[in-house]
Structure formats: structure tokens, C-alpha cells
DORO-789218 format. One record per residue: residue in three letters; x, y, z of N, C-alpha, C in turn; residue number from 0. Coordinates in steps of 0.05 Angstrom, whole numbers, plus 5000, padded with zeros to 4 digits. Layout:
N
<rec 'ALA',<X,Y,Z>,<X,Y,Z>,<X,Y,Z>,NUM>
...
END
This chain:
141
<rec 'MET',<4140,4494,1288>,<4120,4501,1307>,<4125,4528,1319>,0>
<rec 'PRO',<4115,4549,1306>,<4119,4576,1316>,<4101,4582,1340>,1>
<rec 'PHE',<4114,4590,1362>,<4099,4598,1386>,<4103,4629,1388>,2>
<rec 'THR',<4080,4643,1389>,<4081,4672,1394>,<4067,4678,1420>,3>
<rec 'ILE',<4071,4702,1430>,<4058,4710,1454>,<4042,4735,1449>,4>
<rec 'LYS',<4020,4738,1464>,<4002,4761,1460>,<3986,4766,1486>,5>
<rec 'ARG',<3981,4791,1492>,<3963,4797,1515>,<3935,4790,1508>,6>
<rec 'ILE',<3920,4780,1527>,<3893,4773,1522>,<3875,4797,1516>,7>
<rec 'TYR',<3884,4821,1524>,<3868,4845,1520>,<3871,4855,1491>,8>
<rec 'GLU',<3890,4845,1476>,<3893,4852,1448>,<3872,4836,1432>,9>
<rec 'PRO',<3862,4847,1410>,<3842,4832,1394>,<3853,4807,1382>,10>
<rec 'ALA',<3837,4786,1380>,<3845,4761,1367>,<3844,4764,1337>,11>
<rec 'HIS',<3863,4751,1324>,<3864,4751,1294>,<3865,4723,1284>,12>
<rec 'THR',<3858,4719,1260>,<3859,4692,1248>,<3888,4682,1246>,13>
<rec 'GLY',<3907,4700,1244>,<3935,4692,1243>,<3947,4682,1269>,14>
<rec 'ASP',<3931,4685,1291>,<3940,4675,1317>,<3942,4645,1318>,15>
<rec 'GLY',<3927,4632,1301>,<3927,4602,1302>,<3912,4594,1326>,16>
<rec 'ARG',<3922,4574,1340>,<3910,4564,1364>,<3917,4583,1387>,17>
<rec 'ARG',<3898,4593,1401>,<3902,4612,1423>,<3900,4596,1450>,18>
<rec 'VAL',<3921,4597,1465>,<3922,4582,1490>,<3928,4601,1513>,19>
<rec 'LEU',<3909,4602,1532>,<3914,4619,1556>,<3933,4603,1575>,20>
<rec 'VAL',<3955,4616,1583>,<3975,4603,1599>,<3977,4616,1627>,21>
<rec 'ASP',<3955,4628,1636>,<3954,4639,1663>,<3938,4620,1681>,22>
<rec 'ARG',<3945,4620,1707>,<3931,4604,1726>,<3904,4616,1733>,23>
<rec 'LEU',<3901,4642,1732>,<3877,4656,1738>,<3864,4667,1713>,24>
<rec 'TRP',<3837,4668,1712>,<3824,4680,1689>,<3828,4710,1690>,25>
<rec 'PRO',<3834,4722,1667>,<3839,4751,1667>,<3814,4768,1672>,26>
<rec 'ARG',<3817,4790,1686>,<3794,4807,1693>,<3783,4820,1668>,27>
<rec 'GLY',<3757,4822,1668>,<3743,4837,1647>,<3742,4825,1619>,28>
<rec 'VAL',<3749,4799,1617>,<3749,4786,1591>,<3730,4763,1591>,29>
<rec 'SER',<3711,4764,1572>,<3691,4742,1571>,<3704,4719,1555>,30>
<rec 'LYS',<3693,4696,1558>,<3703,4672,1544>,<3699,4675,1514>,31>
<rec 'SER',<3677,4688,1506>,<3672,4691,1477>,<3691,4711,1465>,32>
<rec 'ARG',<3698,4732,1480>,<3717,4752,1470>,<3746,4741,1469>,33>
<rec 'ALA',<3752,4723,1487>,<3779,4712,1488>,<3786,4694,1464>,34>
<rec 'ARG',<3765,4681,1454>,<3768,4663,1431>,<3792,4644,1434>,35>
<rec 'LEU',<3791,4628,1456>,<3812,4610,1463>,<3807,4582,1452>,36>
<rec 'THR',<3829,4569,1445>,<3828,4540,1438>,<3830,4524,1464>,37>
<rec 'ALA',<3846,4533,1482>,<3850,4518,1507>,<3859,4537,1529>,38>
<rec 'TRP',<3855,4528,1554>,<3865,4542,1578>,<3883,4522,1593>,39>
<rec 'MET',<3909,4527,1592>,<3927,4508,1604>,<3939,4520,1630>,40>
<rec 'LYS',<3924,4517,1652>,<3933,4527,1678>,<3959,4513,1687>,41>
<rec 'GLN',<3962,4487,1678>,<3983,4470,1688>,<4011,4481,1680>,42>
<rec 'VAL',<4013,4497,1659>,<4039,4507,1651>,<4045,4535,1663>,43>
<rec 'ALA',<4027,4546,1678>,<4031,4572,1691>,<4049,4568,1715>,44>
<rec 'PRO',<4062,4589,1724>,<4079,4587,1748>,<4061,4580,1772>,45>
<rec 'SER',<4073,4567,1792>,<4059,4561,1817>,<4050,4587,1831>,46>
<rec 'ARG',<4030,4584,1848>,<4020,4608,1862>,<4043,4621,1878>,47>
<rec 'ALA',<4058,4604,1892>,<4080,4615,1909>,<4100,4630,1892>,48>
<rec 'LEU',<4108,4619,1869>,<4127,4633,1852>,<4116,4659,1841>,49>
<rec 'ARG',<4091,4658,1832>,<4078,4682,1821>,<4076,4704,1842>,50>
<rec 'VAL',<4068,4697,1866>,<4066,4717,1887>,<4094,4728,1894>,51>
<rec 'TRP',<4114,4711,1896>,<4141,4720,1902>,<4151,4739,1881>,52>
<rec 'PHE',<4147,4733,1856>,<4157,4749,1834>,<4143,4777,1834>,53>
<rec 'GLY',<4117,4778,1835>,<4103,4803,1837>,<4109,4822,1814>,54>
<rec 'HIS',<4119,4812,1791>,<4125,4827,1767>,<4146,4849,1773>,55>
<rec 'ARG',<4164,4844,1791>,<4185,4863,1798>,<4209,4857,1779>,56>
<rec 'PRO',<4217,4876,1763>,<4237,4872,1743>,<4264,4861,1754>,57>
<rec 'GLU',<4271,4870,1778>,<4297,4861,1789>,<4296,4831,1797>,58>
<rec 'ARG',<4272,4819,1798>,<4270,4791,1805>,<4266,4773,1781>,59>
<rec 'PHE',<4265,4784,1757>,<4257,4769,1733>,<4277,4747,1727>,60>
<rec 'ALA',<4303,4752,1728>,<4323,4731,1722>,<4320,4707,1740>,61>
<rec 'ASN',<4317,4713,1766>,<4314,4691,1785>,<4287,4677,1781>,62>
<rec 'PHE',<4266,4692,1775>,<4240,4681,1769>,<4242,4662,1746>,63>
<rec 'ALA',<4255,4671,1724>,<4257,4654,1700>,<4271,4628,1706>,64>
<rec 'ARG',<4292,4629,1722>,<4307,4605,1730>,<4289,4586,1746>,65>
<rec 'ARG',<4275,4596,1765>,<4257,4580,1781>,<4234,4568,1765>,66>
<rec 'TYR',<4223,4585,1747>,<4200,4576,1731>,<4209,4554,1711>,67>
<rec 'ARG',<4233,4556,1700>,<4244,4535,1683>,<4246,4508,1699>,68>
<rec 'ARG',<4254,4510,1724>,<4256,4487,1741>,<4228,4474,1745>,69>
<rec 'GLU',<4208,4491,1749>,<4181,4481,1752>,<4171,4467,1726>,70>
<rec 'LEU',<4179,4478,1704>,<4170,4467,1678>,<4183,4440,1671>,71>
<rec 'ALA',<4207,4435,1682>,<4221,4411,1676>,<4204,4387,1685>,72>
<rec 'GLY',<4199,4369,1667>,<4183,4345,1674>,<4153,4350,1674>,73>
<rec 'ASN',<4144,4374,1667>,<4116,4380,1667>,<4102,4368,1643>,74>
<rec 'ARG',<4084,4350,1648>,<4070,4335,1626>,<4055,4354,1608>,75>
<rec 'ALA',<4043,4375,1619>,<4028,4394,1604>,<4045,4408,1583>,76>
<rec 'LEU',<4070,4412,1589>,<4088,4424,1570>,<4090,4408,1544>,77>
<rec 'GLY',<4092,4381,1547>,<4092,4363,1524>,<4066,4366,1508>,78>
<rec 'GLU',<4044,4368,1522>,<4018,4371,1509>,<4017,4397,1493>,79>
<rec 'LEU',<4029,4418,1504>,<4029,4444,1491>,<4047,4442,1466>,80>
<rec 'ARG',<4069,4428,1468>,<4087,4425,1444>,<4072,4409,1422>,81>
<rec 'ARG',<4058,4388,1430>,<4043,4372,1410>,<4021,4390,1397>,82>
<rec 'LEU',<4009,4407,1413>,<3988,4425,1402>,<4000,4443,1380>,83>
<rec 'GLY',<4025,4449,1382>,<4038,4467,1363>,<4050,4453,1339>,84>
<rec 'ARG',<4048,4427,1337>,<4059,4413,1313>,<4043,4421,1288>,85>
<rec 'GLY',<4057,4432,1270>,<4045,4439,1244>,<4026,4463,1243>,86>
<rec 'THR',<4024,4477,1265>,<4006,4500,1265>,<4017,4521,1284>,87>
<rec 'ALA',<4009,4546,1280>,<4017,4568,1297>,<4001,4566,1324>,88>
<rec 'VAL',<4015,4573,1345>,<4002,4574,1372>,<4010,4601,1384>,89>
<rec 'THR',<3989,4614,1394>,<3994,4640,1408>,<3989,4635,1438>,90>
<rec 'LEU',<4010,4640,1454>,<4008,4637,1483>,<3996,4664,1493>,91>
<rec 'VAL',<3973,4662,1505>,<3959,4686,1513>,<3962,4690,1543>,92>
<rec 'TYR',<3968,4714,1552>,<3973,4720,1580>,<3960,4747,1587>,93>
<rec 'ALA',<3959,4753,1612>,<3945,4778,1621>,<3965,4799,1633>,94>
<rec 'ALA',<3989,4792,1638>,<4008,4811,1650>,<4011,4836,1633>,95>
<rec 'ARG',<4017,4858,1647>,<4020,4884,1633>,<4045,4886,1617>,96>
<rec 'ASP',<4067,4878,1628>,<4093,4881,1615>,<4098,4860,1594>,97>
<rec 'PRO',<4102,4867,1569>,<4105,4847,1548>,<4133,4833,1548>,98>
<rec 'LYS',<4152,4844,1564>,<4178,4832,1564>,<4185,4818,1590>,99>
<rec 'ILE',<4171,4825,1611>,<4178,4813,1637>,<4153,4799,1648>,100>
<rec 'ASN',<4149,4774,1638>,<4126,4758,1646>,<4132,4728,1641>,101>
<rec 'HIS',<4116,4711,1651>,<4121,4682,1649>,<4118,4672,1621>,102>
<rec 'ALA',<4101,4685,1604>,<4097,4676,1577>,<4123,4678,1560>,103>
<rec 'VAL',<4139,4698,1566>,<4165,4701,1552>,<4183,4677,1559>,104>
<rec 'VAL',<4183,4669,1584>,<4200,4646,1592>,<4189,4620,1580>,105>
<rec 'LEU',<4163,4617,1581>,<4150,4593,1570>,<4155,4591,1540>,106>
<rec 'GLN',<4154,4614,1526>,<4159,4614,1497>,<4188,4605,1491>,107>
<rec 'SER',<4207,4615,1507>,<4235,4607,1502>,<4239,4577,1508>,108>
<rec 'VAL',<4226,4566,1528>,<4228,4538,1534>,<4216,4521,1511>,109>
<rec 'LEU',<4193,4530,1501>,<4180,4515,1479>,<4197,4517,1453>,110>
<rec 'ARG',<4211,4538,1449>,<4227,4541,1425>,<4253,4525,1427>,111>
<rec 'SER',<4262,4520,1451>,<4287,4505,1455>,<4281,4475,1451>,112>
<rec 'ARG',<4301,4460,1444>,<4298,4431,1440>,<4295,4416,1466>,113>
<rec 'ILE',<4310,4425,1486>,<4310,4412,1512>,<4298,4430,1533>,114>
<rec 'SER',<4279,4420,1548>,<4267,4436,1569>,<4278,4430,1597>,115>
<rec 'ALA',<4304,4426,1598>,<4317,4420,1623>,<4319,4445,1640>,116>
<rec 'PRO',<4319,4442,1667>,<4322,4465,1684>,<4350,4477,1682>,117>
<rec 'ALA',<4354,4501,1690>,<4380,4514,1690>,<4399,4498,1708>,118>
<rec 'ARG',<4423,4495,1698>,<4442,4478,1713>,<4452,4493,1738>,119>
<rec 'SER',<4457,4477,1758>,<4468,4488,1783>,<4497,4495,1780>,120>
<rec 'THR',<4506,4515,1795>,<4534,4522,1793>,<4552,4505,1811>,121>
<rec 'ARG',<4539,4489,1828>,<4554,4471,1845>,<4563,4447,1829>,122>
<rec 'ARG',<4588,4437,1835>,<4598,4413,1822>,<4588,4389,1837>,123>
<rec 'PRO',<4581,4368,1822>,<4572,4344,1836>,<4595,4330,1851>,124>
<rec 'ARG',<4589,4317,1872>,<4610,4303,1887>,<4620,4279,1871>,125>
<rec 'SER',<4646,4274,1872>,<4657,4252,1857>,<4653,4226,1873>,126>
<rec 'THR',<4652,4228,1899>,<4648,4204,1915>,<4625,4210,1935>,127>
<rec 'PRO',<4610,4190,1942>,<4588,4195,1961>,<4600,4200,1989>,128>
<rec 'ARG',<4585,4215,2005>,<4593,4221,2032>,<4593,4195,2049>,129>
<rec 'ARG',<4613,4194,2066>,<4613,4171,2085>,<4600,4180,2110>,130>
<rec 'ARG',<4586,4162,2122>,<4573,4167,2147>,<4593,4162,2169>,131>
<rec 'ARG',<4593,4180,2188>,<4611,4176,2211>,<4596,4158,2231>,132>
<rec 'PRO',<4611,4141,2243>,<4598,4124,2263>,<4590,4141,2287>,133>
<rec 'LYS',<4568,4134,2299>,<4559,4150,2322>,<4577,4144,2346>,134>
<rec 'PRO',<4584,4165,2361>,<4602,4160,2384>,<4587,4144,2405>,135>
<rec 'THR',<4601,4125,2416>,<4589,4109,2437>,<4597,4120,2464>,136>
<rec 'ALA',<4580,4119,2482>,<4586,4128,2509>,<4605,4108,2523>,137>
<rec 'ALA',<4624,4118,2536>,<4643,4100,2550>,<4629,4088,2574>,138>
<rec 'ARG',<4631,4062,2576>,<4618,4048,2598>,<4640,4042,2620>,139>
<rec 'ASP',<4632,4046,2644>,<4651,4040,2666>,<4649,4011,2675>,140>
END
């Protein structure tokens, strides 16, 4: 199941296979007929809060990718997208300007990996659960 990525402003080709828009917002200046999309999967796009925080700033991309992977973990639409790619090529279409620093790059790597688990935390899990301290009682006279 080959997943490729392409800007929506690039012309569509027959080799694109199924074209899926993976942005939450419709791209400016592109008609639905010109886009030639098979589907629009807003559900796999980053949340509004994450998208606004990222702002396509290169210095934030590593942290953005980590947070976006966490958002994708357990996302049912991701499974639908994988099923869509069984036996056919799928082109993930996006509108961002930078071809290397955008959410489609992260999504493509998640789809190509076998496990879509979030990035592991650097903290070690506790070996024993925390004990609750009893509340101090006021001394009665």
C-alpha cells in the first residue's frame, strides 16, 4: 500500500491513484472539480489547537510531529485510510507550502509504519502505585 504525498496545487495525474485531502480546511483557490479527490478526511488532520500552535515554524516541527502522532493514536479514521490504501496507490493531498515540514509528512510515516503508537514518554513507569497519606486529624482537647 504505497502512500505518497502531493500539494493540492500540483496537477492531478492518473498515477496518483486515490487522492485524499488530509487538511481540516479546504484549500484556497481550488475548485472541487480541479482537485479530483476521492475523499476528504478531515478527521486525520491535526487538531485546530495543534495546527495554530505549530504555525509551520521549522523549529517546532519535531515537537509538532510528536504531538500529532499522539493525536493519531487510536484515531479510527486512520484505520479507514489504511484500508483505502489496500492494493492501490493513495496520494495524501495537502495545501501547506513546505513539502518537508507539514502534517502530511508525519501522516505518511505513520501510515507506512506497522504500529501507529504514539511516541514513548521518557519517564519510567512507577513500579508500585503511590500510597495515599492519611489526612491529618485536628487534635481535640
